[in-house]
C-alpha positions, -999 to 999 in steps of 0.1 A, spaced: 68 -706 278 96 -696 255 114 -666 271 99 -638 292 63 -631 284 49 -598 274 35 -590 309 69 -596 325 86 -574 299 60 -547 303 67 -546 340 102 -535 331 89 -510 305 99 -532 276 75 -536 246 95 -556 221 92 -594 222 122 -612 237 145 -628 212 169 -656 222 206 -649 218 228 -677 206 258 -689 226 267 -682 261 259 -701 292 223 -707 301 195 -688 282 200 -652 272 173 -630 257 172 -595 243 142 -571 243 152 -539 226 185 -528 241 180 -548 273 197 -582 277 180 -606 300 196 -637 316 175 -666 327 174 -669 365 199 -693 379 189 -722 401 190 -702 433 167 -675 420 144 -701 405 142 -717 440 131 -685 456 103 -681 431 93 -718 436 94 -714 474 73 -683 473 48 -700 450 45 -730 473 42 -710 505 20 -681 494 4 -688 460 -11 -722 462 14 -740 440 16 -778 444 48 -798 449 47 -806 412 62 -772 406 93 -781 426 96 -813 406 96 -794 373 129 -777 384 146 -808 400 169 -811 370 188 -780 381 221 -785 398 219 -788 436 181 -782 434 174 -794 470 202 -772 484 188 -743 464 153 -748 478 168 -749 513 188 -717 507 157 -700 493 137 -708 524 165 -697 547 165 -664 527 128 -659 530 127 -669 567 155 -645 575 138 -617 555 106 -623 575 125 -623 608 143 -591 600 112 -574 586 87 -584 613 105 -600 642 87 -623 666 53 -609 656 58 -624 621 57 -660 634 20 -666 637 7 -701 635 -6 -695 600 29 -683 589 46 -714 604 20 -736 588 27 -721 554 64 -728 556 63 -762 573 54 -784 543 77 -765 520 106 -769 543 98 -807 544 97 -808 506 130 -789 503 147 -812 528 134 -843 509 151 -829 477 183 -821 496 186 -856 508 
């Protein structure tokens, strides 16, 4: 995919296609008057962790992002963020066997990338 897709833009009320802006660090896009920055490695890791835990993604998804700096550490941080969010939102009742089973293989994968 080259830039944010139309459904992503529409979710933010944007209808103009995204155009890549030259220069700067990372990828920057503009849709109308709105400037969009590509997610950094930590934000990408949260999306990957969610996809692996809850949306049936395979470990190949994590491998596609492994070129990002400190990728393993970013995955670990993303999982800590999600685990903490679950704990604060639901407390002990959150930690069902199914919930732990969803996190376990993703934690193992993150640790393997972190070395």
